[in-house]
LUMVO-844204 format. One record per residue: residue in three letters; chain; x, y, z of N, C-alpha, C in turn. Coordinates in steps of 0.001 Angstrom, whole numbers, always signed. Layout:
NODE res chain     n.u     n.v     n.w    ca.u    ca.v    ca.w     c.u     c.v     c.w
NODE ala     A       X       Y       Z       X       Y       Z       X       Y       Z
...
END
This chain:
NODE res chain     n.u     n.v     n.w    ca.u    ca.v    ca.w     c.u     c.v     c.w
NODE met     A   +4306   +2830  +24037   +4219   +3661  +23114   +4162   +2425  +22201
NODE ser     A   +3280   +2962  +21024   +3141   +2051  +20166   +3592   +2198  +18635
NODE leu     A   +4458   +1349  +18493   +5271   +1786  +17491   +4326   +1444  +15800
NODE cys     A   +4959   +1971  +14958   +3773   +2023  +13414   +4892   +2072  +12490
NODE ile     A   +4866    +893  +12013   +5319    -240  +10641   +5009    -131   +9781
NODE gly     A   +5136    +543   +8978   +5120   +1129   +7527   +5346     -85   +6795
NODE val     A   +4239    -825   +5719   +4197   -1944   +4840   +4288   -1120   +3752
NODE thr     A   +5528   -2114   +3061   +5135   -2279   +1009   +5083   -2713    +365
NODE gly     A   +5832   -2776    -845   +6439   -3278   -1585   +5196   -3528   -3368
NODE gly     A   +6458   -3983   -4358   +5592   -3074   -5469   +4275   -4717   -5552
NODE ile     A   +3907   -3719   -6784   +2373   -4542   -7396   +2294   -6734   -7175
NODE ala     A   +1682   -7067   -5932   +1395   -8124   -6443   +2882   -9018   -5185
NODE ser     A   +2772   -7632   -4366   +4034   -8556   -3473   +3466   -9211   -2789
NODE gly     A   +2371   -9010   -2573   +1564   -9454    -634   +2043   -8942    +146
NODE lys     A   +1408   -8255     +31   +1286   -6940    +915     -93   -6925   +2102
NODE ser     A   -1227   -7334   +1332   -2609   -7390   +1826   -2399   -9222   +2798
NODE ser     A   -1896   -9816   +2454   -1737  -11334   +3000    -987  -11100   +4104
NODE val     A    +252  -10363   +3877   +1031   -9641   +5550    +521   -9241   +5895
NODE ala     A     +15   -8592   +6024   -1040   -7783   +7003   -2239   -8464   +7410
NODE arg     A   -2240   -9327   +6896   -3732  -10378   +7802   -3279  -11121   +8197
NODE ala     A   -1644  -11715   +7631    -909  -12361   +8858    -485  -11411   +9950
NODE phe     A    -139  -10813   +9969    +270  -10122  +11373   -1196  -10025  +12303
NODE ala     A   -1800   -9393  +12109   -3821   -9098  +11954   -3724  -10722  +13073
NODE glu     A   -3442  -11606  +13228   -3330  -12941  +13768   -2869  -12667  +14861
NODE phe     A   -1475  -12325  +15436    -981  -11776  +16874   -1809  -10001  +17190
NODE gly     A   -2783   -9842  +16289   -3439   -8844  +17291   -3282   -7843  +17067
NODE ile     A   -1882   -7205  +15885   -2156   -6486  +15516   -2525   -5419  +14215
NODE pro     A   -3402   -4235  +14630   -4591   -3501  +13919   -3724   -2950  +13039
NODE trp     A   -3981   -2915  +11398   -3261   -2114  +10377   -4481   -1105   +9413
NODE val     A   -4146    -411   +8448   -5275    +964   +8047   -4238     +11   +6624
NODE asp     A   -4725    +230   +5525   -4547     -86   +4497   -5296   +1611   +3924
NODE ala     A   -3915   +1719   +3028   -4581   +2859   +2260   -5058   +2610    +742
NODE asp     A   -4930   +1502    +375   -5283   +1289    -175   -7147    +994    -578
NODE asp     A   -7089   +1168    +904   -9116   +1513   +1228   -8922   +2074   +1229
NODE leu     A   -8265   +3213   +1933   -8930   +4742   +2148   -8909   +5490    +341
NODE ala     A   -8331   +5192    -548   -7550   +5612   -1938   -8861   +5618   -2007
NODE arg     A  -10065   +4209   -2007  -10670   +3639   -2397  -12619   +5106   -2140
NODE glu     A  -12108   +4237    -776  -13035   +5558    -274  -13415   +6757    -732
NODE val     A  -11821   +7782   -1237  -11768   +8782   -1229  -12450   +9306   -2754
NODE val     A  -12513   +8249   -3521  -13489   +8588   -4905  -14768   +7792   -5346
NODE glu     A  -15258   +6897   -3896  -16758   +7255   -4054  -17187   +7985   -4040
NODE pro     A  -18887   +7502   -5132  -19837   +8587   -5420  -20200   +9485   -4462
NODE gly     A  -20318  +10535   -4356  -20061  +11491   -3069  -19538  +12646   -2584
NODE glu     A  -18018  +11480   -3248  -16908  +11890   -1962  -16217  +13645   -4299
NODE pro     A  -15331  +14584   -3271  -15175  +15605   -4354  -14227  +15207   -5221
NODE ala     A  -13118  +14372   -4369  -12280  +14073   -5837  -13078  +13603   -7109
NODE leu     A  -14261  +12377   -6783  -14957  +12132   -7925  -15260  +12645   -9001
NODE asp     A  -15493  +13723   -8290  -16466  +14748   -8966  -14662  +15627   -9759
NODE glu     A  -13690  +15963   -9616  -12831  +16993   -9917  -12423  +15238  -10836
NODE ile     A  -11550  +14143  -10280  -12135  +13223  -11521  -12727  +13360  -12392
NODE ala     A  -13667  +13107  -13018  -14639  +12801  -14095  -15093  +14710  -14793
NODE glu     A  -14560  +15819  -13685  -14631  +16285  -15322  -13707  +16433  -16103
NODE arg     A  -12046  +16096  -15166  -11080  +16238  -16048  -10641  +15260  -17712
NODE phe     A  -11615  +13477  -16830  -11798  +13141  -17450  -12783  +12369  -18896
NODE gly     A  -13880  +12884  -18202  -15344  +12393  -18970  -15236  +11071  -18589
NODE pro     A  -17235  +11094  -19325  -17347   +9686  -18737  -16845   +8222  -18705
NODE arg     A  -16167   +8666  -19092  -14693   +7494  -19690  -14375   +6339  -19004
NODE val     A  -14381   +7555  -17937  -13619   +6698  -16420  -15007   +6276  -15009
NODE leu     A  -16010   +6957  -15445  -16595   +5971  -14310  -18075   +4959  -15351
NODE gln     A  -18608   +4105  -14529  -18949   +2730  -14485  -20883   +3758  -14785
NODE asp     A  -21601   +2899  -14957  -22630   +3372  -15324  -23673   +3235  -14155
NODE asp     A  -22917   +2508  -13145  -23457   +3565  -11519  -22927   +4297  -11242
NODE gly     A  -21978   +5086  -12145  -21554   +6186  -11584  -20614   +6033  -10155
NODE arg     A  -20101   +4883  -10659  -18338   +4631   -9708  -17155   +4915  -10474
NODE leu     A  -16474   +5096  -10424  -14993   +4945  -10461  -14775   +3539  -11470
NODE asp     A  -13793   +3776  -13036  -14178   +2792  -13012  -12219   +2752  -13353
NODE arg     A  -11884   +2035  -11559  -10266   +2365  -12173  -10039   +1241  -13343
NODE arg     A  -10384    +653  -14105   -9368    +206  -14601   -9312    +485  -15415
NODE ala     A   -9878   +2099  -15945  -10424   +3115  -17080   -9221   +3182  -16907
NODE leu     A   -9424   +3844  -15723   -8338   +5188  -15418   -7287   +4972  -14913
NODE arg     A   -6971   +3744  -14377   -5413   +3450  -14271   -4154   +3239  -16546
NODE glu     A   -5176   +3082  -17030   -4559   +3084  -18794   -4054   +3940  -18647
NODE ile     A   -5252   +4833  -18128   -4786   +6770  -18482   -3741   +6785  -17909
NODE val     A   -3936   +6744  -16919   -2584   +7171  -15760   -1207   +6827  -15619
NODE phe     A   -1656   +5476  -15919    -502   +4712  -16180    +375   +5126  -17687
NODE ala     A    -344   +5540  -18313    +545   +5927  -19328    +997   +7293  -19943
NODE asn     A    +666   +7772  -18762    +579   +9299  -19444    +866  +10171  -17841
NODE pro     A   +2331  +10459  -17056   +3073  +11213  -15779   +2688  +11504  -16187
NODE asp     A   +1853  +13283  -16792   +1486  +13814  -16211    +208  +13420  -15357
NODE glu     A    +138  +13234  -16786   -1865  +12519  -15538   -2109  +11790  -14353
NODE arg     A    -486  +11022  -14344    -813  +10328  -13059    -406  +11138  -11650
NODE arg     A    +520  +12438  -11850    +671  +13198  -11160    -394  +14411  -10613
NODE trp     A   -1187  +14262  -11677   -2527  +15089  -11042   -3253  +14438  -10473
NODE leu     A   -3759  +13338  -11101   -4111  +12357  -10160   -3747  +11848   -8675
NODE glu     A   -2794  +12265   -8532   -1890  +12044   -7097   -2051  +13312   -6142
NODE ser     A   -2531  +14630   -6773   -2610  +16041   -5881   -4294  +15961   -5497
NODE val     A   -4539  +15177   -6197   -5623  +15291   -6542   -6660  +14532   -4688
NODE thr     A   -5948  +12981   -4646   -6359  +11996   -4265   -5099  +11892   -3217
NODE his     A   -3895  +12070   -2657   -3015  +12076   -1721   -3517  +12771    -178
NODE pro     A   -4169  +13753    -994   -3886  +14718    +567   -4993  +14798    +982
NODE arg     A   -6074  +13746    +498   -7195  +13355   +1149   -6952  +11342   +1579
NODE ile     A   -6322  +11168   +1408   -5894   +9633   +1798   -5399   +9975   +2702
NODE arg     A   -4205  +11031   +2381   -3797  +11346   +4276   -3939  +11974   +5139
NODE glu     A   -5265  +12607   +5261   -5871  +12805   +5658   -6460  +12143   +7135
NODE arg     A   -7673  +11105   +5922   -7936   +9487   +6325   -6873   +8503   +7045
NODE leu     A   -4901   +8610   +6708   -5168   +7938   +6700   -4097   +8542   +8448
NODE asn     A   -4159   +9541   +9159   -3594  +10071  +10193   -4538  +10431  +11465
NODE ala     A   -6213  +10130  +11132   -7416   +9397  +11464   -7220   +8486  +12207
NODE arg     A   -6831   +7445  +11334   -6507   +5708  +11239   -5465   +5536  +12629
NODE leu     A   -4442   +6699  +12061   -2834   +5892  +12891   -3122   +6658  +13958
NODE thr     A   -3891   +7691  +13908   -4485   +7954  +15484   -5167   +7352  +16531
NODE glu     A   -6359   +6718  +16117   -6794   +6159  +16710   -5527   +4013  +17268
NODE met     A   -5290   +4280  +16168   -4426   +3287  +16499   -3489   +3312  +17779
NODE ala     A   -2657   +4177  +17897   -1323   +4015  +18644   -1986   +4357  +19973
NODE ala     A   -3575   +5107  +20043   -3797   +4915  +21515   -4339   +4178  +22130
NODE gly     A   -5078   +2499  +20553   -4614   +1256  +21260   -4305    +449  +22159
NODE pro     A   -4092    -698  +22122   -3436   -1600  +23421   -2269   -2492  +23213
NODE ala     A   -2654   -2100  +21441   -1584   -3061  +20442    -230   -2380  +20890
NODE pro     A   +1204   -3259  +20786   +2645   -2466  +20755   +2841   -2033  +19442
NODE tyr     A   +2598   -2194  +19049   +2552   -1986  +17702   +1240   -2099  +16173
NODE his     A   +1620   -1104  +15048     -90   -1377  +13897    +952   -1326  +13231
NODE leu     A    -137   -1225  +11957    +563    -691  +10199     +88    -379  +10172
NODE leu     A    +419    +317   +9062     -12   +1687   +7535    +716    +573   +6107
NODE val     A    -255    +233   +5962     +37   -1056   +4310    -426    +166   +3712
NODE ser     A    +686    +467   +2992    +612   +2016   +1653   +1537    +898    +654
NODE pro     A    +957    +413   -1029   +1897    +884   -2442   +2916   +1333   -2725
NODE leu     A   +2600   +3215   -2013   +3267   +4431   -2454   +3876   +5220    -858
NODE leu     A   +3987   +3490    +373   +4541   +4765   +1433   +5866   +5586    +715
NODE phe     A   +6982   +5252    +315   +7693   +6295     -80   +7326   +7803   -1151
NODE glu     A   +6527   +7279   -2088   +6639   +7937   -3327   +5167   +8781   -3113
NODE ser     A   +4728   +9048   -1264   +3701   +9931   -1376   +3855  +10793    -150
NODE gly     A   +5018  +10561    +424   +5838  +10992   +1069   +4891  +10696   +2949
NODE gln     A   +4990   +9337   +2831   +3731   +8622   +3873   +5286   +7884   +4943
NODE ala     A   +5642   +7655   +4041   +6578   +7822   +4911   +7064   +8534   +6390
NODE glu     A   +6619   +9096   +6285   +7166  +10117   +7049   +5902  +10352   +8403
NODE leu     A   +4776   +8900   +8387   +4178   +8922   +9365   +4453   +7588  +10462
NODE val     A   +5342   +6913   +9460   +5954   +5591  +10615   +6911   +5292  +11086
NODE asp     A   +7454   +4635  +12184   +8742   +4410  +12465   +9703   +4227  +11995
NODE arg     A   +9031   +2280  +11304   +9519   +1523   +9996   +9098   +1783   +9860
NODE arg     A  +10154   +1224   +8494   +9859    +187   +6946   +9942    -469   +6567
NODE leu     A   +8568   -1438   +6431   +8805   -3050   +5737   +8538   -3349   +4357
NODE val     A   +9800   -3557   +3805   +9661   -4070   +2304   +9306   -4747   +1508
NODE ile     A   +7992   -5917   +1038   +7667   -6743   +1466   +7567   -7639    -395
NODE asp     A   +9298   -8373    -497  +10246   -8595   -1537   +9255   -9336   -2265
NODE val     A   +9157   -9489   -3903   +9272  -10562   -4287  +10220  -10768   -5437
NODE pro     A  +10877  -10904   -6450  +11565  -10747   -8117  +10003  -10209   -8874
NODE glu     A  +11388   -9060   -9655   +9636   -8841  -11072   +9265  -10257  -10998
NODE ala     A  +10266  -11430  -12212   +8580  -11602  -12734   +7986  -12501  -11343
NODE gln     A   +8471  -12862  -10575   +6908  -13434   -9755   +5459  -12084  -10019
NODE gln     A   +5661  -10950   -9633   +5359  -10549   -9436   +4248   -9727  -11355
NODE ile     A   +5118   -9822  -11795   +5065   -9409  -13532   +3508  -10567  -13683
NODE ala     A   +3970  -12339  -13762   +2566  -13306  -13430   +1994  -12790  -12480
NODE arg     A   +1890  -12464  -11704   +1085  -12205  -10655     -76  -11585  -11245
NODE thr     A      +2  -10706  -11928    -701   -8914  -11159    -852   -9813  -12777
NODE ala     A   -1118   -9883  -14309   -1943  -10873  -15108   -2407  -11397  -14501
NODE ala     A   -2187  -12623  -13502   -3198  -13519  -13088   -4645  -12730  -12123
NODE arg     A   -4151  -11972  -11895   -5079  -11565  -10831   -6170  -10316  -11257
NODE asp     A   -5323   -9689  -11924   -6075   -8606  -12655   -6630   -8150  -14035
NODE gly     A   -5456  -10182  -14606   -6466  -10066  -15961   -6343   -8758  -17023
NODE val     A   -4906   -9294  -16943   -3763   -8517  -18128   -3052   -9330  -18551
NODE asp     A   -2980   -8762  -20006   -1416   -9614  -20736    -763   -9472  -20493
NODE glu     A   +1154   -9737  -20886   +1883   -9913  -19834   +3219   -8577  -19900
NODE ala     A   +2392   -7756  -21400   +2693   -6258  -21553   +1936   -5278  -20894
NODE gln     A    +983   -5841  -20561    +476   -4610  -19926    +612   -4981  -18124
NODE ala     A   +1022   -6412  -17510   +1311   -6642  -16074   +2766   -5533  -16353
NODE arg     A   +3782   -6172  -16845   +4821   -5661  -17260   +5290   -3612  -17058
NODE ala     A   +4447   -2804  -17452   +4109   -1881  -17610   +3783   -1389  -16559
NODE ile     A   +2506   -1322  -15467   +2587   -1419  -14438   +3892   -1341  -13620
NODE val     A   +4748   -2585  -13771   +5352   -2825  -12617   +6083   -1552  -12990
NODE ala     A   +7353   -1623  -14470   +7951    -342  -14905   +8026   +1097  -13811
NODE ala     A   +5753   +1224  -14297   +5759   +2317  -14121   +5608   +3125  -12255
NODE gln     A   +6263   +1787  -10769   +6216   +1913  -10252   +7452   +2760   -9744
NODE met     A   +8312   +2093   -8883   +9458   +2526   -7459   +9899   +1812   -8612
NODE pro     A  +11943   +1086   -8971  +12224    +299   -8861  +11920     +49   -7793
NODE arg     A  +12234   -1745   -7870  +13088   -2270   -6914  +13896   -2010   -6291
NODE arg     A  +15189   -1541   -6579  +16689   -1571   -5358  +15954    -122   -4740
NODE glu     A  +15434    +321   -5671  +15315   +1633   -4396  +14604   +1539   -4119
NODE arg     A  +13795   +1274   -3194  +13074    +592   -2538  +13328    -375   -1511
NODE leu     A  +13903   -1605   -1334  +14271   -2017   -1483  +15544   -1354     -62
NODE ala     A  +16455    -178   -1030  +17718    +438    -636  +16701   +2068   +1008
NODE leu     A  +15542   +2127    +371  +15077   +1919   +1945  +14294   +2256   +2858
NODE ala     A  +13834    +427   +3292  +14017    -278   +3752  +14542    -515   +5172
NODE asp     A  +13985   -1013   +6626  +14873    -872   +7562  +14219   -2338   +7531
NODE asp     A  +13229   -3154   +7172  +12645   -5184   +7139  +12978   -5427   +5794
NODE ile     A  +13352   -6284   +5815  +12488   -6940   +4284  +12023   -8166   +4726
NODE leu     A  +10851   -8095   +4056  +10387   -9935   +4178  +10302   -9733   +3156
NODE asp     A  +11011  -11580   +2631  +11103  -12082   +1133   +9459  -12781    +906
NODE asn     A   +8794  -12861    +284   +7657  -13284    -239   +7218  -13942   -1840
NODE gly     A   +8806  -14433   -1802   +8953  -15209   -3413   +8827  -16714   -3207
NODE gly     A   +8303  -17307   -1907   +8220  -18638   -1366   +6916  -19318    -618
NODE asp     A   +6314  -20137    -116   +5368  -20151    -133   +4388  -19986    +963
NODE leu     A   +3199  -20012   +1123   +2594  -19236   +2521   +3240  -20179   +3236
NODE asp     A   +3520  -20699   +4995   +3905  -21158   +5363   +5668  -20597   +5795
NODE ala     A   +6399  -19904   +4616   +7662  -19279   +4201   +7296  -17654   +5165
NODE leu     A   +5666  -17459   +4937   +5527  -16328   +4420   +5030  -16045   +6292
NODE his     A   +4547  -17415   +7103   +3895  -16521   +8062   +5321  -16744   +9220
NODE gln     A   +6279  -17843   +8910   +7165  -17569   +9627   +7590  -16757   +9455
NODE gly     A   +7940  -16490   +8799   +8971  -14575   +8565   +8400  -13143   +9283
NODE val     A   +6787  -13524   +9014   +5652  -12553   +9421   +6055  -12313  +11256
NODE ala     A   +6168  -14219  +11545   +6265  -14024  +13215   +7283  -13781  +13867
NODE asp     A   +8582  -13913  +13034  +10284  -13849  +13707  +10088  -11600  +13697
NODE leu     A   +9140  -11161  +12991   +8868  -10239  +13029   +8207   -9523  +14503
NODE asp     A   +7178  -10549  +13797   +6108   -9705  +15290   +7525  -10122  +16803
NODE arg     A   +8165  -11201  +16347   +8845  -10695  +18104   +9706   -9851  +18225
NODE tyr     A  +10784   -9104  +16810  +11569   -8193  +16411  +10777   -7213  +17358
NODE tyr     A  +10033   -6352  +16507   +8830   -4943  +16752   +7900   -5461  +17877
NODE arg     A   +7800   -6902  +18686   +7745   -6235  +20249   +8660   -6540  +21091
NODE tyr     A   +9607   -6730  +20463  +11292   -6286  +21431  +11636   -5344  +21649
NODE leu     A  +10909   -4172  +19998  +11788   -3061  +20045  +11539   -2419  +21300
NODE val     A  +10019   -2159  +20725   +8685   -1603  +22178   +9217   -1719  +23367
NODE ser     A   +9695   -3798  +23862   +8970   -3834  +25489  +10710   -2941  +26206
NODE asp     A  +12120   -2868  +24314  +13265   -2116  +24979  +12917    -725  +25390
NODE ser     A  +12138     +79  +24935  +12239   +1782  +24439  +11720   +1518  +25340
NODE ala     A  +10344    +343  +26441  +10023   +1450  +27347  +10625   +1669  +28441
NODE arg     A  +12137    +582  +28809  +12740   +1004  +30209  +13699   +1399  +30047
NODE pro     A  +13617   +1491  +31870  +14148   +2971  +32384  +15591   +3642  +31791
END
């Protein structure tokens, strides 16, 4: 069997860094964020629906989605965020299912579904175990402000709009602390790799 591990965490928790560290052990992964970008590319039905609802303010000059402009709208209005999710989540899930089926048929003992909305979107139903990447909230805010070029107030609003940290941790099967340096992160991933391989080998025993 190939175990499916759902990897999640709040914004700027380091989910992609964790996935790349697992890839060094030969573990394939799919990022729901990448698929979320795919479903709103020019020519995709979801982009047409978004542009119809919000108008040209959410489009760049080249016709691509202005993700920052859209994010400012939906983070300020929960109803609009729910509408956006109703448009994009089913399309993302369809593509996720195809990629997960492909990876499950491959040679790796386990594979990853990386998703910031693993619990909120219902994607947790697609995985066998849930790995939460955890960092202190103050670190999240500082990383978000630096990475996205927003001020502290905007970064706080983005973090506040997500699932509370304590709720996310309560839903975890496994927790990886990413509040330290890269060496500590890679050691944590190495430990988890050994653990997941053990789970797969143990389940294969008669």
